[in-house]
mmCIF file as Biopython writes it, N, C-alpha, C and O atoms, coordinates in Angstrom:
data_model
#
loop_
_atom_site.group_PDB
_atom_site.id
_atom_site.type_symbol
_atom_site.label_atom_id
_atom_site.label_alt_id
_atom_site.label_comp_id
_atom_site.label_asym_id
_atom_site.label_entity_id
_atom_site.label_seq_id
_atom_site.pdbx_PDB_ins_code
_atom_site.Cartn_x
_atom_site.Cartn_y
_atom_site.Cartn_z
_atom_site.occupancy
_atom_site.B_iso_or_equiv
_atom_site.auth_seq_id
_atom_site.auth_asym_id
_atom_site.pdbx_PDB_model_num
ATOM 1   N N  . UNK A ? 1  ? 178.005 66.492 -58.353 1.0 0.0 1  A 1 
ATOM 2   C CA . UNK A ? 1  ? 177.471 65.711 -57.394 1.0 0.0 1  A 1 
ATOM 3   C C  . UNK A ? 1  ? 176.034 65.434 -57.808 1.0 0.0 1  A 1 
ATOM 4   O O  . UNK A ? 1  ? 175.369 66.218 -58.486 1.0 0.0 1  A 1 
ATOM 5   N N  . UNK A ? 2  ? 175.590 64.228 -57.338 1.0 0.0 2  A 1 
ATOM 6   C CA . UNK A ? 2  ? 174.262 63.950 -57.650 1.0 0.0 2  A 1 
ATOM 7   C C  . UNK A ? 2  ? 173.352 64.606 -56.931 1.0 0.0 2  A 1 
ATOM 8   O O  . UNK A ? 2  ? 173.581 64.699 -55.725 1.0 0.0 2  A 1 
ATOM 9   N N  . UNK A ? 3  ? 172.144 65.202 -57.460 1.0 0.0 3  A 1 
ATOM 10  C CA . UNK A ? 3  ? 171.215 65.918 -56.692 1.0 0.0 3  A 1 
ATOM 11  C C  . UNK A ? 3  ? 170.417 65.217 -55.768 1.0 0.0 3  A 1 
ATOM 12  O O  . UNK A ? 3  ? 169.946 65.760 -54.768 1.0 0.0 3  A 1 
ATOM 13  N N  . UNK A ? 4  ? 170.249 64.057 -56.053 1.0 0.0 4  A 1 
ATOM 14  C CA . UNK A ? 4  ? 169.486 63.203 -54.912 1.0 0.0 4  A 1 
ATOM 15  C C  . UNK A ? 4  ? 170.583 62.952 -53.752 1.0 0.0 4  A 1 
ATOM 16  O O  . UNK A ? 4  ? 170.157 62.973 -52.598 1.0 0.0 4  A 1 
ATOM 17  N N  . UNK A ? 5  ? 171.764 62.751 -53.931 1.0 0.0 5  A 1 
ATOM 18  C CA . UNK A ? 5  ? 172.541 62.562 -52.894 1.0 0.0 5  A 1 
ATOM 19  C C  . UNK A ? 5  ? 172.829 63.971 -52.128 1.0 0.0 5  A 1 
ATOM 20  O O  . UNK A ? 5  ? 173.205 63.937 -50.957 1.0 0.0 5  A 1 
ATOM 21  N N  . UNK A ? 6  ? 172.660 65.113 -52.754 1.0 0.0 6  A 1 
ATOM 22  C CA . UNK A ? 6  ? 173.020 66.304 -52.069 1.0 0.0 6  A 1 
ATOM 23  C C  . UNK A ? 6  ? 171.728 66.601 -51.270 1.0 0.0 6  A 1 
ATOM 24  O O  . UNK A ? 6  ? 171.815 67.291 -50.254 1.0 0.0 6  A 1 
ATOM 25  N N  . UNK A ? 7  ? 170.465 66.088 -51.702 1.0 0.0 7  A 1 
ATOM 26  C CA . UNK A ? 7  ? 169.455 66.515 -50.799 1.0 0.0 7  A 1 
ATOM 27  C C  . UNK A ? 7  ? 169.446 65.982 -49.527 1.0 0.0 7  A 1 
ATOM 28  O O  . UNK A ? 7  ? 168.735 66.413 -48.619 1.0 0.0 7  A 1 
ATOM 29  N N  . UNK A ? 8  ? 170.375 64.860 -49.413 1.0 0.0 8  A 1 
ATOM 30  C CA . UNK A ? 8  ? 170.382 64.081 -48.090 1.0 0.0 8  A 1 
ATOM 31  C C  . UNK A ? 8  ? 171.710 64.356 -47.226 1.0 0.0 8  A 1 
ATOM 32  O O  . UNK A ? 8  ? 172.066 63.736 -46.223 1.0 0.0 8  A 1 
ATOM 33  N N  . UNK A ? 9  ? 172.310 65.356 -47.810 1.0 0.0 9  A 1 
ATOM 34  C CA . UNK A ? 9  ? 173.575 65.659 -46.998 1.0 0.0 9  A 1 
ATOM 35  C C  . UNK A ? 9  ? 173.299 66.334 -45.677 1.0 0.0 9  A 1 
ATOM 36  O O  . UNK A ? 9  ? 172.430 67.204 -45.628 1.0 0.0 9  A 1 
ATOM 37  N N  . UNK A ? 10 ? 173.940 66.012 -44.670 1.0 0.0 10 A 1 
ATOM 38  C CA . UNK A ? 10 ? 173.812 66.726 -43.317 1.0 0.0 10 A 1 
ATOM 39  C C  . UNK A ? 10 ? 174.729 67.785 -43.138 1.0 0.0 10 A 1 
ATOM 40  O O  . UNK A ? 10 ? 174.512 68.540 -42.190 1.0 0.0 10 A 1 
ATOM 41  N N  . UNK A ? 11 ? 175.787 68.010 -43.914 1.0 0.0 11 A 1 
ATOM 42  C CA . UNK A ? 11 ? 176.818 68.860 -43.648 1.0 0.0 11 A 1 
ATOM 43  C C  . UNK A ? 11 ? 176.594 70.093 -44.229 1.0 0.0 11 A 1 
ATOM 44  O O  . UNK A ? 11 ? 177.432 70.981 -44.075 1.0 0.0 11 A 1 
ATOM 45  N N  . UNK A ? 12 ? 175.430 70.314 -44.979 1.0 0.0 12 A 1 
ATOM 46  C CA . UNK A ? 12 ? 175.017 71.689 -45.562 1.0 0.0 12 A 1 
ATOM 47  C C  . UNK A ? 12 ? 174.781 72.539 -44.387 1.0 0.0 12 A 1 
ATOM 48  O O  . UNK A ? 12 ? 174.264 72.176 -43.329 1.0 0.0 12 A 1 
ATOM 49  N N  . UNK A ? 13 ? 175.294 73.919 -44.742 1.0 0.0 13 A 1 
ATOM 50  C CA . UNK A ? 13 ? 174.921 74.961 -43.882 1.0 0.0 13 A 1 
ATOM 51  C C  . UNK A ? 13 ? 173.640 75.816 -44.233 1.0 0.0 13 A 1 
ATOM 52  O O  . UNK A ? 13 ? 173.685 76.656 -45.131 1.0 0.0 13 A 1 
ATOM 53  N N  . UNK A ? 14 ? 172.671 75.614 -43.609 1.0 0.0 14 A 1 
ATOM 54  C CA . UNK A ? 14 ? 171.404 76.284 -43.942 1.0 0.0 14 A 1 
ATOM 55  C C  . UNK A ? 14 ? 171.465 77.679 -43.506 1.0 0.0 14 A 1 
ATOM 56  O O  . UNK A ? 14 ? 172.300 78.088 -42.699 1.0 0.0 14 A 1 
ATOM 57  N N  . UNK A ? 15 ? 170.558 78.405 -44.059 1.0 0.0 15 A 1 
ATOM 58  C CA . UNK A ? 15 ? 170.442 79.910 -43.502 1.0 0.0 15 A 1 
ATOM 59  C C  . UNK A ? 15 ? 170.308 80.112 -42.116 1.0 0.0 15 A 1 
ATOM 60  O O  . UNK A ? 15 ? 171.020 80.904 -41.499 1.0 0.0 15 A 1 
ATOM 61  N N  . UNK A ? 16 ? 169.305 79.337 -41.531 1.0 0.0 16 A 1 
ATOM 62  C CA . UNK A ? 16 ? 168.997 79.199 -40.165 1.0 0.0 16 A 1 
ATOM 63  C C  . UNK A ? 16 ? 170.114 78.963 -39.365 1.0 0.0 16 A 1 
ATOM 64  O O  . UNK A ? 16 ? 170.483 79.785 -38.527 1.0 0.0 16 A 1 
ATOM 65  N N  . UNK A ? 17 ? 170.844 77.590 -39.616 1.0 0.0 17 A 1 
ATOM 66  C CA . UNK A ? 17 ? 172.006 77.296 -39.023 1.0 0.0 17 A 1 
ATOM 67  C C  . UNK A ? 17 ? 173.165 78.328 -39.002 1.0 0.0 17 A 1 
ATOM 68  O O  . UNK A ? 17 ? 173.899 78.580 -38.046 1.0 0.0 17 A 1 
ATOM 69  N N  . UNK A ? 18 ? 173.184 78.781 -40.033 1.0 0.0 18 A 1 
ATOM 70  C CA . UNK A ? 18 ? 174.452 79.918 -40.071 1.0 0.0 18 A 1 
ATOM 71  C C  . UNK A ? 18 ? 174.079 81.127 -39.185 1.0 0.0 18 A 1 
ATOM 72  O O  . UNK A ? 18 ? 174.918 81.624 -38.434 1.0 0.0 18 A 1 
ATOM 73  N N  . UNK A ? 19 ? 172.975 81.539 -39.265 1.0 0.0 19 A 1 
ATOM 74  C CA . UNK A ? 19 ? 172.657 82.822 -38.506 1.0 0.0 19 A 1 
ATOM 75  C C  . UNK A ? 19 ? 172.807 82.543 -37.019 1.0 0.0 19 A 1 
ATOM 76  O O  . UNK A ? 19 ? 173.353 83.314 -36.231 1.0 0.0 19 A 1 
ATOM 77  N N  . UNK A ? 20 ? 172.198 81.204 -36.670 1.0 0.0 20 A 1 
ATOM 78  C CA . UNK A ? 20 ? 172.255 80.888 -35.264 1.0 0.0 20 A 1 
ATOM 79  C C  . UNK A ? 20 ? 173.648 80.645 -34.680 1.0 0.0 20 A 1 
ATOM 80  O O  . UNK A ? 20 ? 173.906 80.948 -33.515 1.0 0.0 20 A 1 
ATOM 81  N N  . UNK A ? 21 ? 174.531 80.100 -35.498 1.0 0.0 21 A 1 
ATOM 82  C CA . UNK A ? 21 ? 175.975 80.006 -35.189 1.0 0.0 21 A 1 
ATOM 83  C C  . UNK A ? 21 ? 176.669 81.322 -35.034 1.0 0.0 21 A 1 
ATOM 84  O O  . UNK A ? 21 ? 177.506 81.520 -34.154 1.0 0.0 21 A 1 
ATOM 85  N N  . UNK A ? 22 ? 176.282 82.255 -35.952 1.0 0.0 22 A 1 
ATOM 86  C CA . UNK A ? 22 ? 176.844 83.693 -35.803 1.0 0.0 22 A 1 
ATOM 87  C C  . UNK A ? 22 ? 176.383 84.471 -34.674 1.0 0.0 22 A 1 
ATOM 88  O O  . UNK A ? 22 ? 177.135 85.189 -34.014 1.0 0.0 22 A 1 
ATOM 89  N N  . UNK A ? 23 ? 174.936 84.304 -34.417 1.0 0.0 23 A 1 
ATOM 90  C CA . UNK A ? 23 ? 174.275 85.032 -33.248 1.0 0.0 23 A 1 
ATOM 91  C C  . UNK A ? 23 ? 174.990 84.511 -31.912 1.0 0.0 23 A 1 
ATOM 92  O O  . UNK A ? 23 ? 175.147 85.310 -30.989 1.0 0.0 23 A 1 
ATOM 93  N N  . UNK A ? 24 ? 175.406 83.249 -31.798 1.0 0.0 24 A 1 
ATOM 94  C CA . UNK A ? 24 ? 176.030 82.753 -30.563 1.0 0.0 24 A 1 
ATOM 95  C C  . UNK A ? 24 ? 177.453 83.346 -30.313 1.0 0.0 24 A 1 
ATOM 96  O O  . UNK A ? 24 ? 178.014 83.270 -29.220 1.0 0.0 24 A 1 
ATOM 97  N N  . UNK A ? 25 ? 178.028 83.989 -31.498 1.0 0.0 25 A 1 
ATOM 98  C CA . UNK A ? 25 ? 179.350 84.782 -31.338 1.0 0.0 25 A 1 
ATOM 99  C C  . UNK A ? 25 ? 179.236 86.059 -30.716 1.0 0.0 25 A 1 
ATOM 100 O O  . UNK A ? 25 ? 180.203 86.710 -30.320 1.0 0.0 25 A 1 
ATOM 101 N N  . UNK A ? 26 ? 178.064 86.406 -30.637 1.0 0.0 26 A 1 
ATOM 102 C CA . UNK A ? 26 ? 177.772 87.779 -30.279 1.0 0.0 26 A 1 
ATOM 103 C C  . UNK A ? 26 ? 176.866 87.689 -29.121 1.0 0.0 26 A 1 
ATOM 104 O O  . UNK A ? 26 ? 175.676 87.493 -29.364 1.0 0.0 26 A 1 
ATOM 105 N N  . UNK A ? 27 ? 177.267 87.808 -27.855 1.0 0.0 27 A 1 
ATOM 106 C CA . UNK A ? 27 ? 176.379 87.755 -26.691 1.0 0.0 27 A 1 
ATOM 107 C C  . UNK A ? 27 ? 175.410 88.697 -26.465 1.0 0.0 27 A 1 
ATOM 108 O O  . UNK A ? 27 ? 174.344 88.557 -25.867 1.0 0.0 27 A 1 
ATOM 109 N N  . UNK A ? 28 ? 176.044 90.040 -27.195 1.0 0.0 28 A 1 
ATOM 110 C CA . UNK A ? 28 ? 174.990 91.093 -26.796 1.0 0.0 28 A 1 
ATOM 111 C C  . UNK A ? 28 ? 173.775 91.204 -27.856 1.0 0.0 28 A 1 
ATOM 112 O O  . UNK A ? 28 ? 172.884 92.031 -27.663 1.0 0.0 28 A 1 
ATOM 113 N N  . UNK A ? 29 ? 173.762 90.402 -28.913 1.0 0.0 29 A 1 
ATOM 114 C CA . UNK A ? 29 ? 172.688 90.250 -29.797 1.0 0.0 29 A 1 
ATOM 115 C C  . UNK A ? 29 ? 171.416 89.898 -29.017 1.0 0.0 29 A 1 
ATOM 116 O O  . UNK A ? 29 ? 171.316 89.153 -28.042 1.0 0.0 29 A 1 
ATOM 117 N N  . UNK A ? 30 ? 170.445 90.609 -29.671 1.0 0.0 30 A 1 
ATOM 118 C CA . UNK A ? 30 ? 169.033 90.282 -28.937 1.0 0.0 30 A 1 
ATOM 119 C C  . UNK A ? 30 ? 168.309 89.292 -29.664 1.0 0.0 30 A 1 
ATOM 120 O O  . UNK A ? 30 ? 167.425 88.668 -29.077 1.0 0.0 30 A 1 
ATOM 121 N N  . UNK A ? 31 ? 168.601 89.028 -31.048 1.0 0.0 31 A 1 
ATOM 122 C CA . UNK A ? 31 ? 167.804 87.990 -31.928 1.0 0.0 31 A 1 
ATOM 123 C C  . UNK A ? 31 ? 166.811 88.594 -32.725 1.0 0.0 31 A 1 
ATOM 124 O O  . UNK A ? 31 ? 166.022 87.898 -33.365 1.0 0.0 31 A 1 
ATOM 125 N N  . UNK A ? 32 ? 166.775 89.885 -32.747 1.0 0.0 32 A 1 
ATOM 126 C CA . UNK A ? 32 ? 165.736 90.374 -33.947 1.0 0.0 32 A 1 
ATOM 127 C C  . UNK A ? 32 ? 166.267 89.986 -35.251 1.0 0.0 32 A 1 
ATOM 128 O O  . UNK A ? 32 ? 165.560 89.347 -36.030 1.0 0.0 32 A 1 
ATOM 129 N N  . UNK A ? 33 ? 167.488 90.333 -35.551 1.0 0.0 33 A 1 
ATOM 130 C CA . UNK A ? 33 ? 167.563 90.015 -36.970 1.0 0.0 33 A 1 
ATOM 131 C C  . UNK A ? 33 ? 167.544 88.566 -37.224 1.0 0.0 33 A 1 
ATOM 132 O O  . UNK A ? 33 ? 167.264 88.262 -38.383 1.0 0.0 33 A 1 
ATOM 133 N N  . UNK A ? 34 ? 167.773 87.614 -36.415 1.0 0.0 34 A 1 
ATOM 134 C CA . UNK A ? 34 ? 167.558 86.062 -36.461 1.0 0.0 34 A 1 
ATOM 135 C C  . UNK A ? 34 ? 166.103 85.868 -36.791 1.0 0.0 34 A 1 
ATOM 136 O O  . UNK A ? 34 ? 165.762 85.134 -37.718 1.0 0.0 34 A 1 
ATOM 137 N N  . UNK A ? 35 ? 165.198 86.554 -36.002 1.0 0.0 35 A 1 
ATOM 138 C CA . UNK A ? 35 ? 163.769 86.349 -36.130 1.0 0.0 35 A 1 
ATOM 139 C C  . UNK A ? 35 ? 163.479 86.676 -37.542 1.0 0.0 35 A 1 
ATOM 140 O O  . UNK A ? 35 ? 162.933 85.866 -38.290 1.0 0.0 35 A 1 
ATOM 141 N N  . UNK A ? 36 ? 163.935 88.159 -38.000 1.0 0.0 36 A 1 
ATOM 142 C CA . UNK A ? 36 ? 163.537 88.674 -39.248 1.0 0.0 36 A 1 
ATOM 143 C C  . UNK A ? 36 ? 163.962 87.694 -40.317 1.0 0.0 36 A 1 
ATOM 144 O O  . UNK A ? 36 ? 163.180 87.411 -41.226 1.0 0.0 36 A 1 
ATOM 145 N N  . UNK A ? 37 ? 165.158 87.172 -40.245 1.0 0.0 37 A 1 
ATOM 146 C CA . UNK A ? 37 ? 165.660 86.149 -41.430 1.0 0.0 37 A 1 
ATOM 147 C C  . UNK A ? 37 ? 164.731 84.848 -41.298 1.0 0.0 37 A 1 
ATOM 148 O O  . UNK A ? 37 ? 164.354 84.258 -42.310 1.0 0.0 37 A 1 
ATOM 149 N N  . UNK A ? 38 ? 164.405 84.456 -40.110 1.0 0.0 38 A 1 
ATOM 150 C CA . UNK A ? 38 ? 163.427 83.206 -40.049 1.0 0.0 38 A 1 
ATOM 151 C C  . UNK A ? 38 ? 162.083 83.529 -40.782 1.0 0.0 38 A 1 
ATOM 152 O O  . UNK A ? 38 ? 161.581 82.673 -41.511 1.0 0.0 38 A 1 
ATOM 153 N N  . UNK A ? 39 ? 161.539 84.651 -40.617 1.0 0.0 39 A 1 
ATOM 154 C CA . UNK A ? 39 ? 160.433 84.858 -41.318 1.0 0.0 39 A 1 
ATOM 155 C C  . UNK A ? 39 ? 160.612 84.881 -42.695 1.0 0.0 39 A 1 
ATOM 156 O O  . UNK A ? 39 ? 159.842 84.265 -43.432 1.0 0.0 39 A 1 
ATOM 157 N N  . UNK A ? 40 ? 161.552 85.531 -43.118 1.0 0.0 40 A 1 
ATOM 158 C CA . UNK A ? 40 ? 161.833 85.606 -44.713 1.0 0.0 40 A 1 
ATOM 159 C C  . UNK A ? 40 ? 162.102 84.318 -45.349 1.0 0.0 40 A 1 
ATOM 160 O O  . UNK A ? 40 ? 161.712 84.071 -46.490 1.0 0.0 40 A 1 
ATOM 161 N N  . UNK A ? 41 ? 162.768 83.487 -44.624 1.0 0.0 41 A 1 
ATOM 162 C CA . UNK A ? 41 ? 163.050 81.923 -45.086 1.0 0.0 41 A 1 
ATOM 163 C C  . UNK A ? 41 ? 161.772 81.338 -45.186 1.0 0.0 41 A 1 
ATOM 164 O O  . UNK A ? 41 ? 161.459 80.769 -46.232 1.0 0.0 41 A 1 
ATOM 165 N N  . UNK A ? 42 ? 160.819 81.419 -44.022 1.0 0.0 42 A 1 
ATOM 166 C CA . UNK A ? 42 ? 159.538 80.879 -44.142 1.0 0.0 42 A 1 
ATOM 167 C C  . UNK A ? 42 ? 158.815 81.487 -45.268 1.0 0.0 42 A 1 
ATOM 168 O O  . UNK A ? 42 ? 158.163 80.701 -45.957 1.0 0.0 42 A 1 
ATOM 169 N N  . UNK A ? 43 ? 158.799 82.796 -45.610 1.0 0.0 43 A 1 
ATOM 170 C CA . UNK A ? 43 ? 158.089 83.184 -46.812 1.0 0.0 43 A 1 
ATOM 171 C C  . UNK A ? 43 ? 158.586 82.782 -48.047 1.0 0.0 43 A 1 
ATOM 172 O O  . UNK A ? 43 ? 157.883 82.805 -49.057 1.0 0.0 43 A 1 
ATOM 173 N N  . UNK A ? 44 ? 159.649 82.446 -48.043 1.0 0.0 44 A 1 
ATOM 174 C CA . UNK A ? 44 ? 160.462 81.754 -49.338 1.0 0.0 44 A 1 
ATOM 175 C C  . UNK A ? 44 ? 159.870 80.356 -49.523 1.0 0.0 44 A 1 
ATOM 176 O O  . UNK A ? 44 ? 159.546 79.910 -50.624 1.0 0.0 44 A 1 
ATOM 177 N N  . UNK A ? 45 ? 159.755 79.716 -48.397 1.0 0.0 45 A 1 
ATOM 178 C CA . UNK A ? 45 ? 159.200 78.450 -48.423 1.0 0.0 45 A 1 
ATOM 179 C C  . UNK A ? 45 ? 157.716 78.511 -48.986 1.0 0.0 45 A 1 
ATOM 180 O O  . UNK A ? 45 ? 157.303 77.711 -49.825 1.0 0.0 45 A 1 
ATOM 181 N N  . UNK A ? 46 ? 157.036 79.425 -48.502 1.0 0.0 46 A 1 
ATOM 182 C CA . UNK A ? 46 ? 155.492 79.288 -49.020 1.0 0.0 46 A 1 
ATOM 183 C C  . UNK A ? 46 ? 155.462 79.815 -50.301 1.0 0.0 46 A 1 
ATOM 184 O O  . UNK A ? 46 ? 154.475 79.551 -50.987 1.0 0.0 46 A 1 
ATOM 185 N N  . UNK A ? 47 ? 156.470 80.609 -50.834 1.0 0.0 47 A 1 
ATOM 186 C CA . UNK A ? 47 ? 156.296 81.005 -52.327 1.0 0.0 47 A 1 
ATOM 187 C C  . UNK A ? 47 ? 156.877 79.703 -53.036 1.0 0.0 47 A 1 
ATOM 188 O O  . UNK A ? 47 ? 156.346 79.352 -54.089 1.0 0.0 47 A 1 
ATOM 189 N N  . UNK A ? 48 ? 157.710 79.126 -52.628 1.0 0.0 48 A 1 
ATOM 190 C CA . UNK A ? 48 ? 158.098 77.926 -53.400 1.0 0.0 48 A 1 
ATOM 191 C C  . UNK A ? 48 ? 157.209 76.920 -53.518 1.0 0.0 48 A 1 
ATOM 192 O O  . UNK A ? 48 ? 157.119 76.323 -54.591 1.0 0.0 48 A 1 
ATOM 193 N N  . UNK A ? 49 ? 156.359 76.557 -52.349 1.0 0.0 49 A 1 
ATOM 194 C CA . UNK A ? 49 ? 155.417 75.651 -52.423 1.0 0.0 49 A 1 
ATOM 195 C C  . UNK A ? 49 ? 154.229 76.013 -53.453 1.0 0.0 49 A 1 
ATOM 196 O O  . UNK A ? 49 ? 153.688 75.195 -54.197 1.0 0.0 49 A 1 
ATOM 197 N N  . UNK A ? 50 ? 153.945 77.283 -53.370 1.0 0.0 50 A 1 
ATOM 198 C CA . UNK A ? 50 ? 152.770 77.819 -54.188 1.0 0.0 50 A 1 
ATOM 199 C C  . UNK A ? 50 ? 153.186 77.738 -55.627 1.0 0.0 50 A 1 
ATOM 200 O O  . UNK A ? 50 ? 152.367 77.359 -56.464 1.0 0.0 50 A 1 
ATOM 201 N N  . UNK A ? 51 ? 154.411 78.072 -55.969 1.0 0.0 51 A 1 
ATOM 202 C CA . UNK A ? 51 ? 154.862 77.929 -57.279 1.0 0.0 51 A 1 
ATOM 203 C C  . UNK A ? 51 ? 154.939 76.519 -57.877 1.0 0.0 51 A 1 
ATOM 204 O O  . UNK A ? 51 ? 154.656 76.321 -59.058 1.0 0.0 51 A 1 
ATOM 205 N N  . UNK A ? 52 ? 155.305 75.600 -57.093 1.0 0.0 52 A 1 
ATOM 206 C CA . UNK A ? 52 ? 155.257 74.282 -57.343 1.0 0.0 52 A 1 
ATOM 207 C C  . UNK A ? 52 ? 153.972 73.597 -57.551 1.0 0.0 52 A 1 
ATOM 208 O O  . UNK A ? 52 ? 153.851 72.574 -58.225 1.0 0.0 52 A 1 
ATOM 209 N N  . UNK A ? 53 ? 153.034 74.197 -56.952 1.0 0.0 53 A 1 
ATOM 210 C CA . UNK A ? 53 ? 151.709 73.772 -57.235 1.0 0.0 53 A 1 
ATOM 211 C C  . UNK A ? 53 ? 151.026 74.499 -58.536 1.0 0.0 53 A 1 
ATOM 212 O O  . UNK A ? 53 ? 150.173 73.916 -59.205 1.0 0.0 53 A 1 
ATOM 213 N N  . UNK A ? 54 ? 151.365 75.494 -58.760 1.0 0.0 54 A 1 
ATOM 214 C CA . UNK A ? 54 ? 150.936 76.265 -59.948 1.0 0.0 54 A 1 
ATOM 215 C C  . UNK A ? 54 ? 151.637 75.745 -61.199 1.0 0.0 54 A 1 
ATOM 216 O O  . UNK A ? 54 ? 150.998 75.378 -62.185 1.0 0.0 54 A 1 
ATOM 217 N N  . UNK A ? 55 ? 152.809 75.725 -61.140 1.0 0.0 55 A 1 
ATOM 218 C CA . UNK A ? 55 ? 153.602 75.319 -62.259 1.0 0.0 55 A 1 
ATOM 219 C C  . UNK A ? 55 ? 154.413 73.927 -62.096 1.0 0.0 55 A 1 
ATOM 220 O O  . UNK A ? 55 ? 155.643 73.906 -62.078 1.0 0.0 55 A 1 
ATOM 221 N N  . UNK A ? 56 ? 153.627 72.789 -61.980 1.0 0.0 56 A 1 
ATOM 222 C CA . UNK A ? 56 ? 154.348 71.644 -61.801 1.0 0.0 56 A 1 
ATOM 223 C C  . UNK A ? 56 ? 155.221 71.097 -62.750 1.0 0.0 56 A 1 
ATOM 224 O O  . UNK A ? 56 ? 156.181 70.399 -62.423 1.0 0.0 56 A 1 
ATOM 225 N N  . UNK A ? 57 ? 154.927 71.389 -63.960 1.0 0.0 57 A 1 
ATOM 226 C CA . UNK A ? 57 ? 155.717 70.802 -65.128 1.0 0.0 57 A 1 
ATOM 227 C C  . UNK A ? 57 ? 156.456 71.971 -65.847 1.0 0.0 57 A 1 
ATOM 228 O O  . UNK A ? 57 ? 156.743 71.812 -67.034 1.0 0.0 57 A 1 
ATOM 229 N N  . UNK A ? 58 ? 156.804 73.194 -65.185 1.0 0.0 58 A 1 
ATOM 230 C CA . UNK A ? 58 ? 157.401 74.036 -65.880 1.0 0.0 58 A 1 
ATOM 231 C C  . UNK A ? 58 ? 158.999 73.786 -65.605 1.0 0.0 58 A 1 
ATOM 232 O O  . UNK A ? 58 ? 159.716 73.842 -66.603 1.0 0.0 58 A 1 
ATOM 233 N N  . UNK A ? 59 ? 159.567 73.538 -64.450 1.0 0.0 59 A 1 
ATOM 234 C CA . UNK A ? 59 ? 160.840 73.229 -64.211 1.0 0.0 59 A 1 
ATOM 235 C C  . UNK A ? 59 ? 161.010 71.808 -63.776 1.0 0.0 59 A 1 
ATOM 236 O O  . UNK A ? 59 ? 160.065 71.048 -63.562 1.0 0.0 59 A 1 
ATOM 237 N N  . UNK A ? 60 ? 162.248 71.503 -63.661 1.0 0.0 60 A 1 
ATOM 238 C CA . UNK A ? 60 ? 162.609 70.114 -62.968 1.0 0.0 60 A 1 
ATOM 239 C C  . UNK A ? 60 ? 162.579 70.080 -61.687 1.0 0.0 60 A 1 
ATOM 240 O O  . UNK A ? 60 ? 163.649 70.160 -61.084 1.0 0.0 60 A 1 
ATOM 241 N N  . UNK A ? 61 ? 161.380 69.957 -60.987 1.0 0.0 61 A 1 
ATOM 242 C CA . UNK A ? 61 ? 161.116 69.996 -59.591 1.0 0.0 61 A 1 
ATOM 243 C C  . UNK A ? 61 ? 161.965 68.989 -58.806 1.0 0.0 61 A 1 
ATOM 244 O O  . UNK A ? 61 ? 162.098 69.213 -57.603 1.0 0.0 61 A 1 
ATOM 245 N N  . UNK A ? 62 ? 162.483 68.042 -59.267 1.0 0.0 62 A 1 
ATOM 246 C CA . UNK A ? 62 ? 163.242 67.024 -58.501 1.0 0.0 62 A 1 
ATOM 247 C C  . UNK A ? 62 ? 164.657 67.539 -58.259 1.0 0.0 62 A 1 
ATOM 248 O O  . UNK A ? 62 ? 165.442 67.028 -57.461 1.0 0.0 62 A 1 
ATOM 249 N N  . UNK A ? 63 ? 164.921 68.664 -59.073 1.0 0.0 63 A 1 
ATOM 250 C CA . UNK A ? 63 ? 166.278 69.165 -58.739 1.0 0.0 63 A 1 
ATOM 251 C C  . UNK A ? 63 ? 166.258 70.650 -57.814 1.0 0.0 63 A 1 
ATOM 252 O O  . UNK A ? 63 ? 167.187 71.105 -57.147 1.0 0.0 63 A 1 
ATOM 253 N N  . UNK A ? 64 ? 164.951 71.204 -58.002 1.0 0.0 64 A 1 
ATOM 254 C CA . UNK A ? 64 ? 164.807 72.510 -57.339 1.0 0.0 64 A 1 
ATOM 255 C C  . UNK A ? 64 ? 164.177 72.255 -55.875 1.0 0.0 64 A 1 
ATOM 256 O O  . UNK A ? 64 ? 164.535 72.993 -54.957 1.0 0.0 64 A 1 
ATOM 257 N N  . UNK A ? 65 ? 163.341 71.328 -55.664 1.0 0.0 65 A 1 
ATOM 258 C CA . UNK A ? 65 ? 162.455 71.198 -54.488 1.0 0.0 65 A 1 
ATOM 259 C C  . UNK A ? 65 ? 163.489 70.904 -53.248 1.0 0.0 65 A 1 
ATOM 260 O O  . UNK A ? 65 ? 163.316 71.463 -52.165 1.0 0.0 65 A 1 
ATOM 261 N N  . UNK A ? 66 ? 164.406 70.132 -53.436 1.0 0.0 66 A 1 
ATOM 262 C CA . UNK A ? 66 ? 165.377 69.934 -52.226 1.0 0.0 66 A 1 
ATOM 263 C C  . UNK A ? 66 ? 166.024 71.106 -51.589 1.0 0.0 66 A 1 
ATOM 264 O O  . UNK A ? 66 ? 166.334 71.124 -50.398 1.0 0.0 66 A 1 
ATOM 265 N N  . UNK A ? 67 ? 166.231 72.145 -52.467 1.0 0.0 67 A 1 
ATOM 266 C CA . UNK A ? 67 ? 166.781 73.235 -52.023 1.0 0.0 67 A 1 
ATOM 267 C C  . UNK A ? 67 ? 165.538 74.350 -51.246 1.0 0.0 67 A 1 
ATOM 268 O O  . UNK A ? 67 ? 165.794 75.218 -50.411 1.0 0.0 67 A 1 
ATOM 269 N N  . UNK A ? 68 ? 164.375 74.055 -51.731 1.0 0.0 68 A 1 
ATOM 270 C CA . UNK A ? 68 ? 163.202 74.883 -51.165 1.0 0.0 68 A 1 
ATOM 271 C C  . UNK A ? 68 ? 162.761 74.514 -50.003 1.0 0.0 68 A 1 
ATOM 272 O O  . UNK A ? 68 ? 162.109 75.311 -49.329 1.0 0.0 68 A 1 
ATOM 273 N N  . UNK A ? 69 ? 162.991 73.427 -49.619 1.0 0.0 69 A 1 
ATOM 274 C CA . UNK A ? 69 ? 162.278 72.754 -48.347 1.0 0.0 69 A 1 
ATOM 275 C C  . UNK A ? 69 ? 163.422 72.873 -47.102 1.0 0.0 69 A 1 
ATOM 276 O O  . UNK A ? 69 ? 163.074 72.710 -45.932 1.0 0.0 69 A 1 
ATOM 277 N N  . UNK A ? 70 ? 164.509 73.106 -47.392 1.0 0.0 70 A 1 
ATOM 278 C CA . UNK A ? 70 ? 165.462 73.185 -46.218 1.0 0.0 70 A 1 
ATOM 279 C C  . UNK A ? 70 ? 165.111 74.374 -45.246 1.0 0.0 70 A 1 
ATOM 280 O O  . UNK A ? 70 ? 164.639 75.405 -45.726 1.0 0.0 70 A 1 
ATOM 281 N N  . UNK A ? 71 ? 165.307 74.270 -44.028 1.0 0.0 71 A 1 
ATOM 282 C CA . UNK A ? 71 ? 165.166 75.373 -42.952 1.0 0.0 71 A 1 
ATOM 283 C C  . UNK A ? 71 ? 166.471 76.003 -42.616 1.0 0.0 71 A 1 
ATOM 284 O O  . UNK A ? 71 ? 166.525 76.900 -41.775 1.0 0.0 71 A 1 
#
């Protein structure tokens, strides 16, 4: 599949969407794990952003960044 087309697909399952869907299946859950994973995802986005600024020509960022900015 073309990476540009893949970046704009709406049927992809993000980590956040998956965790929220799974959490809704368990009414007894309090959301602590969801909050933890949300913080981890946010941290990964910060790392991806910092690396892309420091090493702009090291990787083919046109293929990597679409995966880094998804929530």
